[in-house]
C-alpha positions in Angstrom: 122.2 114.8 115.6 121.5 111.6 117.5 117.9 110.5 117.2 116.7 107.9 119.7 114.5 105.0 118.8 110.7 105.2 119.3 109.9 104.1 122.9 107.2 104.7 125.4 108.4 108.2 126.0 107.3 109.0 122.4 103.6 108.5 123.3 103.4 105.3 121.3 99.9 104.6 122.5 98.6 108.0 121.4 101.1 109.6 119.0 98.8 112.6 118.5 100.2 113.8 121.8 103.7 113.8 120.4 102.4 115.7 117.3 100.7 118.4 119.4 103.9 118.7 121.4 105.7 119.8 118.2 103.0 122.3 117.1 105.2 125.3 117.7 108.1 123.9 115.7 106.0 122.8 112.8 104.1 126.1 112.7 107.3 128.1 113.0 108.8 126.4 109.9 105.8 125.9 107.7 106.5 128.9 105.5 110.1 127.9 105.1 109.0 124.4 104.3 106.7 125.7 101.5 109.5 127.8 100.2 112.0 124.9 100.2 109.5 122.6 98.7 110.1 120.0 101.3 109.8 119.7 105.1 112.3 122.2 106.7 115.2 120.5 108.5 114.2 121.6 112.0 110.8 120.1 111.6 112.1 117.0 110.0 114.5 116.5 112.9 111.8 117.0 115.4 109.4 114.5 113.7 112.4 111.9 113.6 113.2 112.5 117.3 109.6 112.0 118.2 109.5 108.7 116.3 106.6 109.9 114.2 107.7 108.3 110.9 107.6 104.9 112.9 103.9 104.8 113.8 103.2 101.9 111.5 106.7 100.3 111.7 106.9 97.0 113.6 108.0 97.3 117.2 110.7 94.7 116.4 112.6 97.3 114.4 112.1 100.3 116.7 108.5 101.2 115.6 105.4 102.0 117.5 103.1 99.6 115.6 100.3 101.9 116.7 96.6 101.1 116.1 94.8 102.6 113.1 92.5 104.8 115.2 95.6 106.4 116.9 97.4 106.7 113.7 94.4 108.5 112.1 94.2 110.9 115.1 97.9 111.7 114.8 97.6 112.6 111.1 94.6 114.7 111.9 96.5 116.6 114.6 99.4 117.2 112.2 97.1 118.4 109.4 95.6 121.0 111.8 99.0 122.5 112.1 100.5 121.9 108.5 99.0 119.8 105.8 102.3 119.0 104.1 103.7 117.7 107.3 100.7 115.5 107.7 100.9 114.3 104.2 104.6 113.3 104.5 103.9 111.5 107.8 101.0 109.5 106.3 103.1 108.6 103.3 106.1 107.7 105.2 104.3 105.5 107.7 102.4 103.6 105.0 105.8 102.9 103.3 107.2 101.7 106.6 104.7 98.9 106.7 106.9 97.3 104.0 109.2 96.2 106.9 106.6 93.6 107.7 107.2 92.0 104.3 111.0 91.7 104.0 113.3 89.4 105.9 113.9 90.5 109.5 117.6 91.1 108.8 116.7 93.4 106.0 114.2 95.3 108.0 116.7 95.6 110.8 119.3 96.9 108.5 116.9 99.5 106.9 115.1 100.7 110.0 116.4 99.1 113.2 120.0 100.2 112.6 119.1 103.7 111.5 116.8 105.8 113.7 116.7 108.5 110.8 115.4 105.9 108.3 112.4 107.1 106.1 111.1 105.2 103.1 109.3 106.8 100.2 107.8 105.8 96.9 105.2 106.7 94.3 103.5 105.5 91.1 105.1 105.4 87.7 106.4 103.4 84.8 108.8 100.6 85.9 109.9 97.1 85.2 112.3 94.5 86.8 114.3 91.8 85.0 115.5 88.7 86.9 119.3 88.4 87.2 121.6 86.4 89.5 120.8 87.3 93.0 118.1 89.8 92.3 116.7 92.2 89.7 117.8 95.0 87.3 115.2 97.7 87.7 114.4 100.6 85.4 111.8 103.2 86.5 110.5 106.7 86.3 108.6 107.3 89.5 106.3 110.3 90.2 104.7 111.8 93.3 107.4 110.5 95.7 106.0 112.5 98.6 108.6 113.0 101.3 111.3 111.5 99.1 113.6 114.4 99.3 114.3 113.6 103.0 114.0 109.8 102.6 116.9 107.5 103.2 115.3 104.7 101.2 113.1 104.7 98.1 110.9 102.2 96.4 108.9 101.3 93.4 106.3 98.7 92.5 107.1 96.8 89.3 106.1 94.0 87.1 108.8 91.3 86.9 110.2 89.7 83.8 112.0 86.3 84.0 115.5 85.8 82.4 113.7 84.4 79.3 111.6 87.5 78.9 108.3 86.1 80.0 106.3 88.1 82.6 106.0 86.6 86.0 102.4 85.8 87.1 100.9 85.3 90.6 99.5 82.0 91.6 96.0 83.5 91.2 96.7 84.7 87.6 97.4 88.4 87.4 101.0 89.7 86.8 103.2 89.8 90.0 103.9 93.3 91.2 106.9 93.3 93.4 108.1 96.2 95.5 111.8 97.1 95.1 113.7 98.9 97.9 117.0 100.8 97.4 119.0 103.6 98.9 117.9 107.0 98.1 121.4 107.9 97.0 121.0 105.6 94.0 118.4 107.7 92.2 118.4 110.7 89.9 115.9 113.3 91.1 113.8 115.4 88.7 112.3 118.7 89.8 108.7 118.4 88.8 106.8 119.5 91.9 105.6 123.0 90.9 102.1 122.9 92.3 99.5 125.0 94.0 99.1 123.1 97.2 101.0 120.6 99.4 104.1 122.2 98.1 106.3 121.2 101.1 105.8 117.5 100.4 108.5 117.7 97.7 106.6 115.1 95.6 109.2 115.1 92.8 110.0 112.4 90.3 113.0 110.2 90.3 114.6 107.8 87.9 116.8 104.7 88.0 118.2 102.9 85.0 119.2 99.2 85.4 119.8 99.5 89.1 120.6 96.1 90.7 118.3 95.4 93.7 119.1 92.2 95.7 116.2 89.8 96.1 116.2 90.3 99.9 115.4 94.0 99.3 112.2 93.2 97.4 108.8 92.2 98.7 105.3 91.2 97.8 103.3 93.6 99.9 99.8 93.6 101.3 99.4 89.8 100.7 99.4 86.9 103.1 102.0 85.0 101.1 104.5 87.9 101.5 104.0 88.8 105.1 107.0 88.0 107.5 105.9 90.0 110.6 102.5 88.7 111.5 100.4 90.8 113.8 96.9 92.4 113.4 98.2 95.7 112.0 99.7 94.0 109.0 96.6 92.2 108.2 95.5 95.5 106.8 96.7 96.6 103.4 98.7 99.9 103.3 96.0 101.3 101.0 93.5 101.2 103.8 95.9 103.0 106.1 96.6 105.6 103.4 92.9 106.1 103.0 92.3 106.8 106.6 95.4 109.0 106.9 94.8 111.2 103.9 91.1 111.5 104.8 92.1 112.8 108.2 94.6 115.1 106.5 91.6 116.8 104.8 89.6 116.7 108.0 92.4 118.4 109.9 92.8 121.1 107.2 89.1 121.9 107.2 88.9 121.9 111.1 91.8 124.5 111.2 90.2 126.7 108.6 86.8 126.5 110.5 88.4 127.4 113.8 90.3 130.3 112.2 87.1 131.5 110.7 85.4 131.6 114.1 88.2 133.8 115.4 87.9 136.1 112.3 84.1 136.4 112.6 84.3 137.5 116.2 86.5 140.4 115.3 85.8 141.4 111.7 83.2 143.9 110.5 83.3 143.8 106.7 83.6 146.9 104.8 80.2 148.7 104.4 78.6 146.3 106.9 76.9 147.5 110.2 77.9 144.6 112.4 80.5 142.0 112.9 80.4 138.8 110.9 79.4 136.8 113.9 76.1 138.7 114.1 75.2 137.9 110.5 72.3 135.4 110.3 73.5 133.9 107.1 77.0 133.4 108.4 75.6 131.8 111.6 73.6 129.4 109.6 76.5 128.5 107.4 78.8 128.1 110.4 76.4 125.6 112.0 76.1 123.6 108.8 79.8 123.4 108.5 80.2 122.2 112.1 77.5 119.5 111.5 79.1 118.3 108.1 82.6 118.1 109.5 81.7 116.4 112.8 79.4 114.0 111.1 82.0 113.0 108.5 84.7 112.5 111.2 82.4 110.6 113.5 81.4 108.3 110.6 85.0 107.6 109.6 86.2 107.0 113.2 83.2 104.8 113.9 84.1 102.6 110.9 87.8 102.6 111.7 87.3 101.5 115.4 84.6 98.9 114.5 86.7 97.4 111.7 89.9 97.4 113.8 88.1 95.6 116.6 87.1 92.9 114.1 90.6 92.7 112.6 92.1 92.2 116.1 89.4 89.5 116.9 89.8 87.6 113.5 93.2 88.6 112.1 91.3 89.2 108.9 90.3 92.3 106.9 87.3 91.3 104.8 86.6 92.8 101.4 83.4 94.3 102.8 85.4 96.1 105.4 87.9 97.3 102.9 85.0 98.9 101.1 83.7 100.5 104.2 87.0 102.1 104.8 87.1 103.4 101.2 83.6 104.8 101.4 84.1 106.6 104.8 87.5 107.9 103.8 86.3 109.3 100.5 83.3 110.9 102.2 85.5 112.4 104.8 87.7 114.1 102.1 84.8 115.5 100.2 82.9 116.8 103.2 86.1 118.4 104.4 86.6 120.0 101.0 82.9 121.4 101.1 83.5 122.9 104.5 86.8 124.5 103.4 85.1 126.0 100.3 82.4 127.5 102.5 84.9 128.9 105.0 87.1 130.4 102.2 84.1 132.1 100.7 82.8 133.4 104.0 86.2 134.8 105.0 86.1 137.1 101.9 89.2 139.1 101.1 90.7 138.0 104.4 91.2 134.6 102.9 93.4 135.7 99.9 96.4 137.0 101.7 99.4 134.7 101.9 99.8 135.3 105.7 96.2 134.5 106.4 95.3 131.1 108.1 93.1 130.3 105.0 95.1 130.7 101.9 97.6 127.9 102.0 95.2 125.6 103.7 92.7 126.2 100.9 95.4 125.3 98.3 96.4 122.3 100.2 92.9 120.8 100.6 92.3 121.3 96.9 95.5 119.3 96.2 94.3 116.5 98.6 91.1 116.1 96.6 93.1 115.7 93.3 95.1 112.7 94.6 93.9 109.0 94.1 92.5 108.9 97.6 90.2 111.8 96.8 88.6 110.5 93.6 84.8 110.8 93.5 84.7 107.6 91.5 85.3 105.8 94.7 81.6 106.3 95.5 80.7 104.4 92.3 83.2 101.7 93.2 81.6 101.1 96.6 78.0 101.5 95.2 78.8 98.8 92.6 80.0 96.5 95.3 77.0 97.1 97.4 74.9 95.9 94.4 76.8 92.7 94.2 79.4 93.5 91.5 82.9 92.2 92.0 85.0 94.4 94.3 87.6 96.6 92.7 90.4 95.9 95.1 92.8 98.0 93.1 91.5 101.1 94.7 90.4 99.6 98.0 
C-alpha cells in the first residue's frame, strides 16, 4: 500500500482534525487491536496515511513539525477514541524527534525515504562498546510501545571506549547515547500480558553485540547533539512525552464521562424509582467531575501555550519551565484518574461488561498512571525545586 508523505492535506497545522477523521476506523478495530496486542493493521495503515506518526518529525524529512499545543490536542483526540492508539502515537512521535539529532542523510534514509517509517524504544539494561566505525551494542529493552509495528528501534546506552573505560560527558556524568537500528535486527520477547493499554504491544526485545554505525547514533535532547535547529527541538522529548501522556489520560477520562452522561439519561438502576440523571448525589458528583477534568485540562494547556510562546521567542526551554510542564502534566494524569474512578463507580454494574464504554478505558487509565509519567513522586520533585533544591532533570 503506497503511503504519501505528510503534507498540508494531512491537517499539519491541527492534526487533531486528521485524528477525528479516522474515528470510525480506530473504533471499529479497537477490540481487534486489543486481541492482537498491537494496533490492528487497518488502523496502523490509516494512521500512517494521515501522517500521524510524523507530527514531531522535522519537515525536512516529510514531517509536520507541529506545535506542542497542537500535538497535545491530537493525542487527546486519539485517546477519546482508543487509549492504545493515542499511546503509540505519543511514543512514536517522541521517538521521531531523534531525527533532529542525527546527520541529515541518516534522517532522510530512515524517515524521508520511507513513508511507513516508525521508530520505537524503551528503557532497559544496555551498553555499547566502541569499535571501528561505530559500536557493538548489547541490550534487553522493555516497554517498547508500538515496537511491533516499528521499522526502526532504539536504545539509550552508556558507552565504553576500546580500552574499557566509560565515556563521560564534558560536564561530568556518563554519556548516554541513543543507538538506532532496523527492527529486523532484534529478537522479540512476549512479555506484554497486562490489564490495560494492551494494544500498545509494549514487549521486550534483545540484541547481542549488534554493530551500529556511528552515524546511526545520537546524543539526544542536548544542544551539542542537535543538527536540526528549530524551536520545537529546543524542547526535550521528555517534555513532549509528559504533555502527550497526560492528554492520553485526559482523553480517556473525557470519553468515560461523556459515556456516563449517556448512560445516566437512560438507566434506572435496579430497585431505584428514577433515572440516574435525577439522583441528587449523581448530579453533584457529575458536576465535580466536570470541574476537575476541565480545570486540569485548562491548567495544562495554559502552561503548554505560555511556555511554547516563550520557547519560540527565546529558543530556550528553561529549567523552571520544564518543571512547570512536569507539574501540570502529572496533575492532569491524576485528576483524570480521579474522574475515571468516580465515573466507573457511578456506572455500577454497567461498567464491568467487556462491551461497555467503561471497562477497557478504566483498565487503560490505570495503566497510564503506573508508567513513569504518572508517578506521584513528581509532585515532590517539583515541590523540592520550588523550595530551591537542585532540579532533578532526569524526570523533567
